[in-house]
N, CA, C, O and CB atoms as a CASP TS submission, in Angstrom:
PFRMAT TS
TARGET T0000
AUTHOR 0000-0000-0000
METHOD Language model
MODEL 1
PARENT N/A
ATOM      1  N   UNK     1     -26.984  15.645-172.305  1.00  0.00           N
ATOM      2  CA  UNK     1     -25.934  14.700-172.838  1.00  0.00           C
ATOM      3  C   UNK     1     -25.331  15.102-171.412  1.00  0.00           C
ATOM      4  O   UNK     1     -25.616  16.046-170.676  1.00  0.00           O
ATOM      5  CB  UNK     1     -25.005  15.004-174.490  1.00  0.00           C
ATOM      6  N   UNK     2     -24.258  13.909-171.250  1.00  0.00           N
ATOM      7  CA  UNK     2     -22.714  14.141-170.317  1.00  0.00           C
ATOM      8  C   UNK     2     -22.004  13.813-170.718  1.00  0.00           C
ATOM      9  O   UNK     2     -22.024  12.864-171.502  1.00  0.00           O
ATOM     10  CB  UNK     2     -22.345  13.702-169.180  1.00  0.00           C
ATOM     11  N   UNK     3     -20.763  14.614-170.279  1.00  0.00           N
ATOM     12  CA  UNK     3     -19.602  14.980-171.039  1.00  0.00           C
ATOM     13  C   UNK     3     -18.644  14.441-170.112  1.00  0.00           C
ATOM     14  O   UNK     3     -18.301  15.440-169.480  1.00  0.00           O
ATOM     15  CB  UNK     3     -19.419  16.530-171.404  1.00  0.00           C
ATOM     16  N   UNK     4     -17.924  13.331-169.592  1.00  0.00           N
ATOM     17  CA  UNK     4     -16.510  13.703-168.663  1.00  0.00           C
ATOM     18  C   UNK     4     -15.403  13.865-169.165  1.00  0.00           C
ATOM     19  O   UNK     4     -15.188  13.585-170.344  1.00  0.00           O
ATOM     20  CB  UNK     4     -16.109  12.813-167.759  1.00  0.00           C
ATOM     21  N   UNK     5     -14.483  14.356-168.351  1.00  0.00           N
ATOM     22  CA  UNK     5     -13.133  14.399-168.397  1.00  0.00           C
ATOM     23  C   UNK     5     -12.362  13.639-167.397  1.00  0.00           C
ATOM     24  O   UNK     5     -12.569  13.906-166.213  1.00  0.00           O
ATOM     25  CB  UNK     5     -12.789  15.642-168.347  1.00  0.00           C
ATOM     26  N   UNK     6     -11.485  12.713-167.709  1.00  0.00           N
ATOM     27  CA  UNK     6     -11.460  11.935-167.026  1.00  0.00           C
ATOM     28  C   UNK     6     -10.014  12.464-166.678  1.00  0.00           C
ATOM     29  O   UNK     6      -9.614  12.943-167.739  1.00  0.00           O
ATOM     30  CB  UNK     6     -11.860  10.636-167.489  1.00  0.00           C
ATOM     31  N   UNK     7      -8.951  12.630-165.646  1.00  0.00           N
ATOM     32  CA  UNK     7      -7.801  13.166-165.443  1.00  0.00           C
ATOM     33  C   UNK     7      -7.800  13.693-163.734  1.00  0.00           C
ATOM     34  O   UNK     7      -8.709  13.786-162.908  1.00  0.00           O
ATOM     35  CB  UNK     7      -7.621  14.331-166.606  1.00  0.00           C
ATOM     36  N   UNK     8      -6.677  13.908-163.688  1.00  0.00           N
ATOM     37  CA  UNK     8      -5.880  14.467-162.420  1.00  0.00           C
ATOM     38  C   UNK     8      -5.825  15.710-162.576  1.00  0.00           C
ATOM     39  O   UNK     8      -5.201  16.180-161.625  1.00  0.00           O
ATOM     40  CB  UNK     8      -4.487  14.000-162.175  1.00  0.00           C
ATOM     41  N   UNK     9      -6.205  16.621-163.391  1.00  0.00           N
ATOM     42  CA  UNK     9      -6.080  18.000-163.367  1.00  0.00           C
ATOM     43  C   UNK     9      -5.064  18.694-164.199  1.00  0.00           C
ATOM     44  O   UNK     9      -4.822  19.888-164.382  1.00  0.00           O
ATOM     45  CB  UNK     9      -5.879  18.333-162.138  1.00  0.00           C
ATOM     46  N   UNK    10      -4.518  17.543-164.670  1.00  0.00           N
ATOM     47  CA  UNK    10      -2.895  18.289-165.729  1.00  0.00           C
ATOM     48  C   UNK    10      -3.463  19.076-166.726  1.00  0.00           C
ATOM     49  O   UNK    10      -4.673  19.257-166.867  1.00  0.00           O
ATOM     50  CB  UNK    10      -1.718  16.992-166.782  1.00  0.00           C
ATOM     51  N   UNK    11      -2.456  19.606-167.511  1.00  0.00           N
ATOM     52  CA  UNK    11      -2.403  20.653-168.471  1.00  0.00           C
ATOM     53  C   UNK    11      -3.326  19.665-169.822  1.00  0.00           C
ATOM     54  O   UNK    11      -4.462  19.976-170.179  1.00  0.00           O
ATOM     55  CB  UNK    11      -0.498  21.223-168.818  1.00  0.00           C
ATOM     56  N   UNK    12      -2.718  18.740-170.279  1.00  0.00           N
ATOM     57  CA  UNK    12      -3.717  17.991-171.267  1.00  0.00           C
ATOM     58  C   UNK    12      -5.010  17.863-170.720  1.00  0.00           C
ATOM     59  O   UNK    12      -5.903  18.330-171.427  1.00  0.00           O
ATOM     60  CB  UNK    12      -3.273  16.571-171.633  1.00  0.00           C
ATOM     61  N   UNK    13      -5.486  17.150-169.220  1.00  0.00           N
ATOM     62  CA  UNK    13      -7.013  16.958-169.048  1.00  0.00           C
ATOM     63  C   UNK    13      -7.361  18.636-169.661  1.00  0.00           C
ATOM     64  O   UNK    13      -7.954  18.637-170.739  1.00  0.00           O
ATOM     65  CB  UNK    13      -7.593  16.521-167.087  1.00  0.00           C
ATOM     66  N   UNK    14      -7.041  20.024-169.061  1.00  0.00           N
ATOM     67  CA  UNK    14      -7.527  20.747-169.135  1.00  0.00           C
ATOM     68  C   UNK    14      -7.549  21.173-170.586  1.00  0.00           C
ATOM     69  O   UNK    14      -8.298  22.139-170.725  1.00  0.00           O
ATOM     70  CB  UNK    14      -7.198  21.337-168.280  1.00  0.00           C
ATOM     71  N   UNK    15      -7.095  20.858-171.491  1.00  0.00           N
ATOM     72  CA  UNK    15      -7.005  21.213-172.774  1.00  0.00           C
ATOM     73  C   UNK    15      -8.267  20.547-173.675  1.00  0.00           C
ATOM     74  O   UNK    15      -8.977  21.048-174.547  1.00  0.00           O
ATOM     75  CB  UNK    15      -5.588  20.784-173.242  1.00  0.00           C
ATOM     76  N   UNK    16      -8.233  19.139-173.053  1.00  0.00           N
ATOM     77  CA  UNK    16      -9.502  17.950-173.493  1.00  0.00           C
ATOM     78  C   UNK    16     -11.240  19.104-173.017  1.00  0.00           C
ATOM     79  O   UNK    16     -12.196  19.458-173.707  1.00  0.00           O
ATOM     80  CB  UNK    16      -9.250  15.853-171.943  1.00  0.00           C
ATOM     81  N   UNK    17     -10.894  19.314-171.622  1.00  0.00           N
ATOM     82  CA  UNK    17     -12.591  19.812-171.235  1.00  0.00           C
ATOM     83  C   UNK    17     -12.444  21.041-172.100  1.00  0.00           C
ATOM     84  O   UNK    17     -13.563  21.282-172.552  1.00  0.00           O
ATOM     85  CB  UNK    17     -13.106  20.253-169.291  1.00  0.00           C
ATOM     86  N   UNK    18     -11.327  22.167-172.651  1.00  0.00           N
ATOM     87  CA  UNK    18     -11.353  23.411-173.802  1.00  0.00           C
ATOM     88  C   UNK    18     -12.201  22.711-174.778  1.00  0.00           C
ATOM     89  O   UNK    18     -13.271  23.256-175.049  1.00  0.00           O
ATOM     90  CB  UNK    18      -9.732  23.943-174.554  1.00  0.00           C
ATOM     91  N   UNK    19     -11.975  21.836-175.230  1.00  0.00           N
ATOM     92  CA  UNK    19     -12.019  21.086-176.116  1.00  0.00           C
ATOM     93  C   UNK    19     -13.449  20.856-176.734  1.00  0.00           C
ATOM     94  O   UNK    19     -13.993  20.890-177.838  1.00  0.00           O
ATOM     95  CB  UNK    19     -11.423  20.062-175.666  1.00  0.00           C
ATOM     96  N   UNK    20     -13.802  20.567-175.230  1.00  0.00           N
ATOM     97  CA  UNK    20     -15.348  19.790-175.263  1.00  0.00           C
ATOM     98  C   UNK    20     -16.082  21.182-174.892  1.00  0.00           C
ATOM     99  O   UNK    20     -17.269  21.101-175.209  1.00  0.00           O
ATOM    100  CB  UNK    20     -15.689  18.246-173.896  1.00  0.00           C
ATOM    101  N   UNK    21     -15.857  22.049-174.497  1.00  0.00           N
ATOM    102  CA  UNK    21     -16.489  23.357-174.466  1.00  0.00           C
ATOM    103  C   UNK    21     -16.796  23.597-175.738  1.00  0.00           C
ATOM    104  O   UNK    21     -17.926  23.664-176.222  1.00  0.00           O
ATOM    105  CB  UNK    21     -15.708  24.445-173.906  1.00  0.00           C
ATOM    106  N   UNK    22     -15.744  23.729-176.285  1.00  0.00           N
ATOM    107  CA  UNK    22     -15.330  24.594-177.618  1.00  0.00           C
ATOM    108  C   UNK    22     -16.769  24.012-178.637  1.00  0.00           C
ATOM    109  O   UNK    22     -17.660  24.698-179.139  1.00  0.00           O
ATOM    110  CB  UNK    22     -13.350  24.036-178.410  1.00  0.00           C
ATOM    111  N   UNK    23     -16.593  22.711-178.682  1.00  0.00           N
ATOM    112  CA  UNK    23     -17.624  21.772-179.419  1.00  0.00           C
ATOM    113  C   UNK    23     -19.059  21.698-179.074  1.00  0.00           C
ATOM    114  O   UNK    23     -19.982  21.567-179.877  1.00  0.00           O
ATOM    115  CB  UNK    23     -17.215  20.456-179.283  1.00  0.00           C
ATOM    116  N   UNK    24     -19.132  21.785-177.937  1.00  0.00           N
ATOM    117  CA  UNK    24     -20.853  22.145-177.346  1.00  0.00           C
ATOM    118  C   UNK    24     -20.897  23.370-177.889  1.00  0.00           C
ATOM    119  O   UNK    24     -21.545  23.395-178.936  1.00  0.00           O
ATOM    120  CB  UNK    24     -21.272  22.248-175.497  1.00  0.00           C
ATOM    121  N   UNK    25     -20.420  24.436-177.537  1.00  0.00           N
ATOM    122  CA  UNK    25     -20.700  26.005-178.049  1.00  0.00           C
ATOM    123  C   UNK    25     -21.006  25.888-179.246  1.00  0.00           C
ATOM    124  O   UNK    25     -22.072  26.331-179.675  1.00  0.00           O
ATOM    125  CB  UNK    25     -19.564  27.064-177.992  1.00  0.00           C
ATOM    126  N   UNK    26     -19.867  25.088-180.218  1.00  0.00           N
ATOM    127  CA  UNK    26     -20.146  25.236-181.657  1.00  0.00           C
ATOM    128  C   UNK    26     -21.244  24.593-182.297  1.00  0.00           C
ATOM    129  O   UNK    26     -21.675  25.024-183.367  1.00  0.00           O
ATOM    130  CB  UNK    26     -19.116  24.851-182.329  1.00  0.00           C
ATOM    131  N   UNK    27     -21.800  23.456-181.653  1.00  0.00           N
ATOM    132  CA  UNK    27     -22.909  22.692-182.101  1.00  0.00           C
ATOM    133  C   UNK    27     -24.151  23.388-181.029  1.00  0.00           C
ATOM    134  O   UNK    27     -25.113  22.658-180.788  1.00  0.00           O
ATOM    135  CB  UNK    27     -22.572  20.866-181.932  1.00  0.00           C
ATOM    136  N   UNK    28     -24.125  24.571-180.497  1.00  0.00           N
ATOM    137  CA  UNK    28     -25.214  25.045-179.969  1.00  0.00           C
ATOM    138  C   UNK    28     -26.033  23.831-179.090  1.00  0.00           C
ATOM    139  O   UNK    28     -27.180  24.006-178.679  1.00  0.00           O
ATOM    140  CB  UNK    28     -26.007  25.665-181.141  1.00  0.00           C
ATOM    141  N   UNK    29     -25.392  22.783-178.906  1.00  0.00           N
ATOM    142  CA  UNK    29     -26.328  22.166-177.600  1.00  0.00           C
ATOM    143  C   UNK    29     -26.138  21.893-176.092  1.00  0.00           C
ATOM    144  O   UNK    29     -25.082  22.058-175.481  1.00  0.00           O
ATOM    145  CB  UNK    29     -26.627  20.997-177.891  1.00  0.00           C
ATOM    146  N   UNK    30     -27.255  21.471-175.597  1.00  0.00           N
ATOM    147  CA  UNK    30     -27.046  21.750-174.086  1.00  0.00           C
ATOM    148  C   UNK    30     -26.412  20.080-173.316  1.00  0.00           C
ATOM    149  O   UNK    30     -26.884  18.951-173.183  1.00  0.00           O
ATOM    150  CB  UNK    30     -28.867  22.345-173.337  1.00  0.00           C
ATOM    151  N   UNK    31     -25.108  20.771-172.960  1.00  0.00           N
ATOM    152  CA  UNK    31     -24.599  19.301-172.241  1.00  0.00           C
ATOM    153  C   UNK    31     -24.033  19.942-170.800  1.00  0.00           C
ATOM    154  O   UNK    31     -24.052  21.083-170.338  1.00  0.00           O
ATOM    155  CB  UNK    31     -23.112  18.309-173.288  1.00  0.00           C
ATOM    156  N   UNK    32     -23.421  18.416-170.220  1.00  0.00           N
ATOM    157  CA  UNK    32     -22.729  18.888-169.086  1.00  0.00           C
ATOM    158  C   UNK    32     -21.556  17.923-168.864  1.00  0.00           C
ATOM    159  O   UNK    32     -21.276  16.743-169.075  1.00  0.00           O
ATOM    160  CB  UNK    32     -23.668  18.992-167.849  1.00  0.00           C
ATOM    161  N   UNK    33     -20.945  19.173-168.263  1.00  0.00           N
ATOM    162  CA  UNK    33     -19.300  19.016-168.558  1.00  0.00           C
ATOM    163  C   UNK    33     -18.825  18.526-167.464  1.00  0.00           C
ATOM    164  O   UNK    33     -18.593  19.450-166.684  1.00  0.00           O
ATOM    165  CB  UNK    33     -18.437  20.323-168.890  1.00  0.00           C
ATOM    166  N   UNK    34     -18.486  17.189-166.888  1.00  0.00           N
ATOM    167  CA  UNK    34     -17.710  17.091-165.324  1.00  0.00           C
ATOM    168  C   UNK    34     -16.411  16.444-165.206  1.00  0.00           C
ATOM    169  O   UNK    34     -16.082  15.389-165.747  1.00  0.00           O
ATOM    170  CB  UNK    34     -18.554  16.255-164.281  1.00  0.00           C
ATOM    171  N   UNK    35     -15.671  17.214-164.410  1.00  0.00           N
ATOM    172  CA  UNK    35     -14.196  16.618-164.190  1.00  0.00           C
ATOM    173  C   UNK    35     -14.521  15.408-163.470  1.00  0.00           C
ATOM    174  O   UNK    35     -15.359  15.577-162.584  1.00  0.00           O
ATOM    175  CB  UNK    35     -13.087  17.594-163.302  1.00  0.00           C
ATOM    176  N   UNK    36     -13.931  13.830-163.664  1.00  0.00           N
ATOM    177  CA  UNK    36     -13.506  12.972-162.799  1.00  0.00           C
ATOM    178  C   UNK    36     -12.115  13.342-162.848  1.00  0.00           C
ATOM    179  O   UNK    36     -11.512  13.651-163.875  1.00  0.00           O
ATOM    180  CB  UNK    36     -13.855  11.572-163.068  1.00  0.00           C
ATOM    181  N   UNK    37     -11.506  13.282-161.365  1.00  0.00           N
ATOM    182  CA  UNK    37      -9.968  14.149-161.039  1.00  0.00           C
ATOM    183  C   UNK    37      -9.979  12.136-160.327  1.00  0.00           C
ATOM    184  O   UNK    37      -8.893  11.650-160.643  1.00  0.00           O
ATOM    185  CB  UNK    37      -9.831  16.370-159.439  1.00  0.00           C
ATOM    186  N   UNK    38     -10.736  11.228-159.669  1.00  0.00           N
ATOM    187  CA  UNK    38     -10.544  10.529-158.430  1.00  0.00           C
ATOM    188  C   UNK    38     -10.096   9.469-159.682  1.00  0.00           C
ATOM    189  O   UNK    38     -10.646   9.222-160.755  1.00  0.00           O
ATOM    190  CB  UNK    38     -11.952  10.242-157.114  1.00  0.00           C
ATOM    191  N   UNK    39      -8.686   8.888-158.977  1.00  0.00           N
ATOM    192  CA  UNK    39      -8.512   7.664-159.692  1.00  0.00           C
ATOM    193  C   UNK    39      -9.038   6.140-159.483  1.00  0.00           C
ATOM    194  O   UNK    39      -8.587   5.185-160.115  1.00  0.00           O
ATOM    195  CB  UNK    39      -7.345   7.594-159.680  1.00  0.00           C
ATOM    196  N   UNK    40     -10.199   6.046-158.366  1.00  0.00           N
ATOM    197  CA  UNK    40     -11.298   4.873-158.212  1.00  0.00           C
ATOM    198  C   UNK    40     -12.142   5.250-159.569  1.00  0.00           C
ATOM    199  O   UNK    40     -12.211   4.503-160.546  1.00  0.00           O
ATOM    200  CB  UNK    40     -12.360   4.948-156.572  1.00  0.00           C
ATOM    201  N   UNK    41     -12.828   6.650-159.456  1.00  0.00           N
ATOM    202  CA  UNK    41     -13.675   6.791-160.410  1.00  0.00           C
ATOM    203  C   UNK    41     -13.164   6.921-161.857  1.00  0.00           C
ATOM    204  O   UNK    41     -14.084   6.905-162.674  1.00  0.00           O
ATOM    205  CB  UNK    41     -14.387   7.799-160.064  1.00  0.00           C
ATOM    206  N   UNK    42     -11.864   7.052-162.410  1.00  0.00           N
ATOM    207  CA  UNK    42     -11.362   6.783-163.691  1.00  0.00           C
ATOM    208  C   UNK    42     -11.152   5.199-163.467  1.00  0.00           C
ATOM    209  O   UNK    42     -12.137   4.634-163.942  1.00  0.00           O
ATOM    210  CB  UNK    42      -9.972   7.709-164.110  1.00  0.00           C
ATOM    211  N   UNK    43     -10.796   4.835-163.255  1.00  0.00           N
ATOM    212  CA  UNK    43     -10.548   3.089-162.913  1.00  0.00           C
ATOM    213  C   UNK    43     -12.185   2.559-163.224  1.00  0.00           C
ATOM    214  O   UNK    43     -12.179   1.497-163.847  1.00  0.00           O
ATOM    215  CB  UNK    43      -9.943   2.666-160.809  1.00  0.00           C
ATOM    216  N   UNK    44     -12.942   2.843-163.057  1.00  0.00           N
ATOM    217  CA  UNK    44     -14.222   2.231-163.483  1.00  0.00           C
ATOM    218  C   UNK    44     -14.625   2.263-164.481  1.00  0.00           C
ATOM    219  O   UNK    44     -15.586   1.702-165.009  1.00  0.00           O
ATOM    220  CB  UNK    44     -15.096   2.511-163.017  1.00  0.00           C
ATOM    221  N   UNK    45     -13.536   3.280-164.991  1.00  0.00           N
ATOM    222  CA  UNK    45     -14.237   3.128-166.770  1.00  0.00           C
ATOM    223  C   UNK    45     -13.062   2.206-167.770  1.00  0.00           C
ATOM    224  O   UNK    45     -12.878   1.983-168.966  1.00  0.00           O
ATOM    225  CB  UNK    45     -14.404   5.167-167.721  1.00  0.00           C
ATOM    226  N   UNK    46     -12.314   1.786-166.207  1.00  0.00           N
ATOM    227  CA  UNK    46     -11.256   0.726-167.502  1.00  0.00           C
ATOM    228  C   UNK    46     -10.018   1.453-168.219  1.00  0.00           C
ATOM    229  O   UNK    46      -9.166   0.833-168.857  1.00  0.00           O
ATOM    230  CB  UNK    46     -12.317   0.223-169.064  1.00  0.00           C
ATOM    231  N   UNK    47     -10.023   3.164-167.994  1.00  0.00           N
ATOM    232  CA  UNK    47      -8.994   3.531-168.347  1.00  0.00           C
ATOM    233  C   UNK    47      -7.517   3.885-167.593  1.00  0.00           C
ATOM    234  O   UNK    47      -7.347   4.335-166.460  1.00  0.00           O
ATOM    235  CB  UNK    47      -9.441   4.304-168.853  1.00  0.00           C
ATOM    236  N   UNK    48      -6.571   3.546-168.554  1.00  0.00           N
ATOM    237  CA  UNK    48      -5.474   3.569-167.649  1.00  0.00           C
ATOM    238  C   UNK    48      -4.553   4.159-168.144  1.00  0.00           C
ATOM    239  O   UNK    48      -3.453   3.794-167.728  1.00  0.00           O
ATOM    240  CB  UNK    48      -5.031   2.460-167.233  1.00  0.00           C
ATOM    241  N   UNK    49      -4.557   5.354-169.269  1.00  0.00           N
ATOM    242  CA  UNK    49      -4.205   6.514-169.315  1.00  0.00           C
ATOM    243  C   UNK    49      -4.964   7.636-169.886  1.00  0.00           C
ATOM    244  O   UNK    49      -5.683   7.554-170.882  1.00  0.00           O
ATOM    245  CB  UNK    49      -3.240   6.429-169.776  1.00  0.00           C
ATOM    246  N   UNK    50      -4.736   8.767-169.132  1.00  0.00           N
ATOM    247  CA  UNK    50      -5.523   9.787-168.999  1.00  0.00           C
ATOM    248  C   UNK    50      -4.408  10.969-169.709  1.00  0.00           C
ATOM    249  O   UNK    50      -3.182  10.884-169.773  1.00  0.00           O
ATOM    250  CB  UNK    50      -6.058   9.967-167.334  1.00  0.00           C
ATOM    251  N   UNK    51      -5.372  12.157-170.240  1.00  0.00           N
ATOM    252  CA  UNK    51      -6.938  12.060-170.443  1.00  0.00           C
ATOM    253  C   UNK    51      -7.807  11.362-171.104  1.00  0.00           C
ATOM    254  O   UNK    51      -7.612  10.654-172.092  1.00  0.00           O
ATOM    255  CB  UNK    51      -7.312  12.882-170.787  1.00  0.00           C
ATOM    256  N   UNK    52      -9.098  11.644-170.355  1.00  0.00           N
ATOM    257  CA  UNK    52      -9.884  10.431-171.203  1.00  0.00           C
ATOM    258  C   UNK    52     -11.449  11.403-171.436  1.00  0.00           C
ATOM    259  O   UNK    52     -11.870  12.302-170.708  1.00  0.00           O
ATOM    260  CB  UNK    52     -10.131   8.551-170.007  1.00  0.00           C
ATOM    261  N   UNK    53     -11.936  10.966-172.430  1.00  0.00           N
ATOM    262  CA  UNK    53     -13.244  11.691-172.736  1.00  0.00           C
ATOM    263  C   UNK    53     -14.637  10.780-172.838  1.00  0.00           C
ATOM    264  O   UNK    53     -14.831  10.073-173.827  1.00  0.00           O
ATOM    265  CB  UNK    53     -13.027  12.424-174.139  1.00  0.00           C
ATOM    266  N   UNK    54     -15.344  10.832-172.023  1.00  0.00           N
ATOM    267  CA  UNK    54     -16.589   9.978-172.061  1.00  0.00           C
ATOM    268  C   UNK    54     -17.803  10.489-172.428  1.00  0.00           C
ATOM    269  O   UNK    54     -18.332  11.267-171.634  1.00  0.00           O
ATOM    270  CB  UNK    54     -16.834   9.455-170.909  1.00  0.00           C
ATOM    271  N   UNK    55     -18.343  10.239-173.411  1.00  0.00           N
ATOM    272  CA  UNK    55     -20.024  10.434-174.264  1.00  0.00           C
ATOM    273  C   UNK    55     -20.868   9.940-173.474  1.00  0.00           C
ATOM    274  O   UNK    55     -20.958   8.726-173.657  1.00  0.00           O
ATOM    275  CB  UNK    55     -20.368   9.620-175.756  1.00  0.00           C
ATOM    276  N   UNK    56     -21.991  10.581-172.121  1.00  0.00           N
ATOM    277  CA  UNK    56     -23.101   9.393-172.037  1.00  0.00           C
ATOM    278  C   UNK    56     -22.548   8.039-171.590  1.00  0.00           C
ATOM    279  O   UNK    56     -23.030   7.120-172.253  1.00  0.00           O
ATOM    280  CB  UNK    56     -23.788   9.135-173.488  1.00  0.00           C
ATOM    281  N   UNK    57     -21.585   7.613-170.561  1.00  0.00           N
ATOM    282  CA  UNK    57     -20.793   6.856-170.084  1.00  0.00           C
ATOM    283  C   UNK    57     -19.970   6.155-170.814  1.00  0.00           C
ATOM    284  O   UNK    57     -19.417   5.274-170.155  1.00  0.00           O
ATOM    285  CB  UNK    57     -21.304   6.240-169.458  1.00  0.00           C
ATOM    286  N   UNK    58     -19.505   6.216-172.512  1.00  0.00           N
ATOM    287  CA  UNK    58     -19.111   5.901-173.436  1.00  0.00           C
ATOM    288  C   UNK    58     -17.670   5.795-173.321  1.00  0.00           C
ATOM    289  O   UNK    58     -17.491   6.926-172.870  1.00  0.00           O
ATOM    290  CB  UNK    58     -19.589   6.581-174.262  1.00  0.00           C
ATOM    291  N   UNK    59     -16.718   5.389-173.374  1.00  0.00           N
ATOM    292  CA  UNK    59     -15.258   6.061-173.366  1.00  0.00           C
ATOM    293  C   UNK    59     -14.649   6.157-174.573  1.00  0.00           C
ATOM    294  O   UNK    59     -14.074   5.203-175.098  1.00  0.00           O
ATOM    295  CB  UNK    59     -14.285   5.361-172.552  1.00  0.00           C
ATOM    296  N   UNK    60     -14.754   7.521-175.176  1.00  0.00           N
ATOM    297  CA  UNK    60     -14.512   7.842-177.089  1.00  0.00           C
ATOM    298  C   UNK    60     -12.912   7.971-177.049  1.00  0.00           C
ATOM    299  O   UNK    60     -12.320   7.892-178.125  1.00  0.00           O
ATOM    300  CB  UNK    60     -15.392   9.744-177.915  1.00  0.00           C
ATOM    301  N   UNK    61     -12.377   8.112-176.187  1.00  0.00           N
ATOM    302  CA  UNK    61     -10.631   8.127-176.198  1.00  0.00           C
ATOM    303  C   UNK    61      -9.891   8.020-174.810  1.00  0.00           C
ATOM    304  O   UNK    61     -10.325   8.253-173.682  1.00  0.00           O
ATOM    305  CB  UNK    61     -10.051   9.609-176.839  1.00  0.00           C
ATOM    306  N   UNK    62      -8.850   7.667-175.154  1.00  0.00           N
ATOM    307  CA  UNK    62      -7.515   7.690-172.908  1.00  0.00           C
ATOM    308  C   UNK    62      -6.547   7.992-173.767  1.00  0.00           C
ATOM    309  O   UNK    62      -6.475   7.620-174.938  1.00  0.00           O
ATOM    310  CB  UNK    62      -6.875   5.606-171.389  1.00  0.00           C
ATOM    311  N   UNK    63      -5.514   8.926-172.958  1.00  0.00           N
ATOM    312  CA  UNK    63      -4.555   9.033-173.229  1.00  0.00           C
ATOM    313  C   UNK    63      -4.060   9.743-174.145  1.00  0.00           C
ATOM    314  O   UNK    63      -2.844   9.635-174.301  1.00  0.00           O
ATOM    315  CB  UNK    63      -4.332   8.275-173.254  1.00  0.00           C
ATOM    316  N   UNK    64      -4.838  10.719-175.071  1.00  0.00           N
ATOM    317  CA  UNK    64      -4.364  11.735-175.859  1.00  0.00           C
ATOM    318  C   UNK    64      -5.693  12.707-175.656  1.00  0.00           C
ATOM    319  O   UNK    64      -6.478  12.499-174.731  1.00  0.00           O
ATOM    320  CB  UNK    64      -3.942  11.232-177.472  1.00  0.00           C
ATOM    321  N   UNK    65      -5.829  13.520-176.372  1.00  0.00           N
ATOM    322  CA  UNK    65      -6.358  15.122-176.679  1.00  0.00           C
ATOM    323  C   UNK    65      -7.287  14.919-177.572  1.00  0.00           C
ATOM    324  O   UNK    65      -6.949  15.006-178.752  1.00  0.00           O
ATOM    325  CB  UNK    65      -5.286  16.252-177.301  1.00  0.00           C
ATOM    326  N   UNK    66      -7.959  14.764-177.413  1.00  0.00           N
ATOM    327  CA  UNK    66      -8.940  14.706-179.151  1.00  0.00           C
ATOM    328  C   UNK    66      -9.782  16.826-179.376  1.00  0.00           C
ATOM    329  O   UNK    66     -10.452  17.647-178.750  1.00  0.00           O
ATOM    330  CB  UNK    66     -11.196  12.802-178.777  1.00  0.00           C
ATOM    331  N   UNK    67      -9.189  16.679-180.467  1.00  0.00           N
ATOM    332  CA  UNK    67      -9.584  18.154-180.637  1.00  0.00           C
ATOM    333  C   UNK    67     -11.616  18.552-181.048  1.00  0.00           C
ATOM    334  O   UNK    67     -12.635  17.868-181.136  1.00  0.00           O
ATOM    335  CB  UNK    67      -8.397  18.671-182.165  1.00  0.00           C
ATOM    336  N   UNK    68     -11.386  19.516-181.135  1.00  0.00           N
ATOM    337  CA  UNK    68     -12.892  19.824-180.578  1.00  0.00           C
ATOM    338  C   UNK    68     -13.822  19.329-182.130  1.00  0.00           C
ATOM    339  O   UNK    68     -15.039  19.156-182.061  1.00  0.00           O
ATOM    340  CB  UNK    68     -13.127  21.931-180.024  1.00  0.00           C
ATOM    341  N   UNK    69     -13.330  19.210-182.992  1.00  0.00           N
ATOM    342  CA  UNK    69     -13.900  18.351-184.353  1.00  0.00           C
ATOM    343  C   UNK    69     -13.791  17.152-184.421  1.00  0.00           C
ATOM    344  O   UNK    69     -14.366  16.456-185.259  1.00  0.00           O
ATOM    345  CB  UNK    69     -13.366  18.620-185.541  1.00  0.00           C
ATOM    346  N   UNK    70     -13.139  16.803-183.667  1.00  0.00           N
ATOM    347  CA  UNK    70     -13.010  15.113-183.208  1.00  0.00           C
ATOM    348  C   UNK    70     -14.551  15.201-181.980  1.00  0.00           C
ATOM    349  O   UNK    70     -15.573  14.527-182.111  1.00  0.00           O
ATOM    350  CB  UNK    70     -10.872  14.610-182.101  1.00  0.00           C
ATOM    351  N   UNK    71     -14.393  15.792-181.330  1.00  0.00           N
ATOM    352  CA  UNK    71     -15.282  15.636-180.584  1.00  0.00           C
ATOM    353  C   UNK    71     -16.808  16.059-180.727  1.00  0.00           C
ATOM    354  O   UNK    71     -17.728  15.623-180.036  1.00  0.00           O
ATOM    355  CB  UNK    71     -14.790  16.056-179.725  1.00  0.00           C
ATOM    356  N   UNK    72     -16.903  16.983-181.746  1.00  0.00           N
ATOM    357  CA  UNK    72     -18.106  17.026-182.595  1.00  0.00           C
ATOM    358  C   UNK    72     -18.401  15.948-183.151  1.00  0.00           C
ATOM    359  O   UNK    72     -19.572  15.666-182.894  1.00  0.00           O
ATOM    360  CB  UNK    72     -18.082  17.876-183.540  1.00  0.00           C
ATOM    361  N   UNK    73     -17.886  15.167-183.821  1.00  0.00           N
ATOM    362  CA  UNK    73     -18.301  14.203-184.549  1.00  0.00           C
ATOM    363  C   UNK    73     -18.854  13.021-183.960  1.00  0.00           C
ATOM    364  O   UNK    73     -19.660  12.237-184.461  1.00  0.00           O
ATOM    365  CB  UNK    73     -17.406  13.917-185.256  1.00  0.00           C
ATOM    366  N   UNK    74     -18.197  12.990-182.580  1.00  0.00           N
ATOM    367  CA  UNK    74     -18.354  11.598-181.234  1.00  0.00           C
ATOM    368  C   UNK    74     -20.008  12.136-181.069  1.00  0.00           C
ATOM    369  O   UNK    74     -20.900  11.289-181.040  1.00  0.00           O
ATOM    370  CB  UNK    74     -16.994  11.799-179.167  1.00  0.00           C
ATOM    371  N   UNK    75     -20.336  13.643-180.963  1.00  0.00           N
ATOM    372  CA  UNK    75     -21.464  14.042-180.410  1.00  0.00           C
ATOM    373  C   UNK    75     -22.848  13.900-181.672  1.00  0.00           C
ATOM    374  O   UNK    75     -24.012  13.562-181.459  1.00  0.00           O
ATOM    375  CB  UNK    75     -21.109  15.621-179.829  1.00  0.00           C
ATOM    376  N   UNK    76     -22.307  14.225-182.761  1.00  0.00           N
ATOM    377  CA  UNK    76     -23.595  14.087-183.675  1.00  0.00           C
ATOM    378  C   UNK    76     -23.617  12.582-183.574  1.00  0.00           C
ATOM    379  O   UNK    76     -24.492  11.937-184.153  1.00  0.00           O
ATOM    380  CB  UNK    76     -23.503  14.734-185.377  1.00  0.00           C
TER
END
């Protein structure tokens, strides 16, 4: 499983990454977390607001910080 955090490295993006790491740890699964900070790469997903969270190529949310529980629901 690949989880991508789309954003330019702001505090909201960091919190989204922290929540994703927490969700993975609590579920005890093996997943890769990648940060995508280049605007042209972010635009390929059609995302206009960051932070955004992508799981296996599917945008799950954009423009807000998802909770660890919300991310766990998307992973399951």
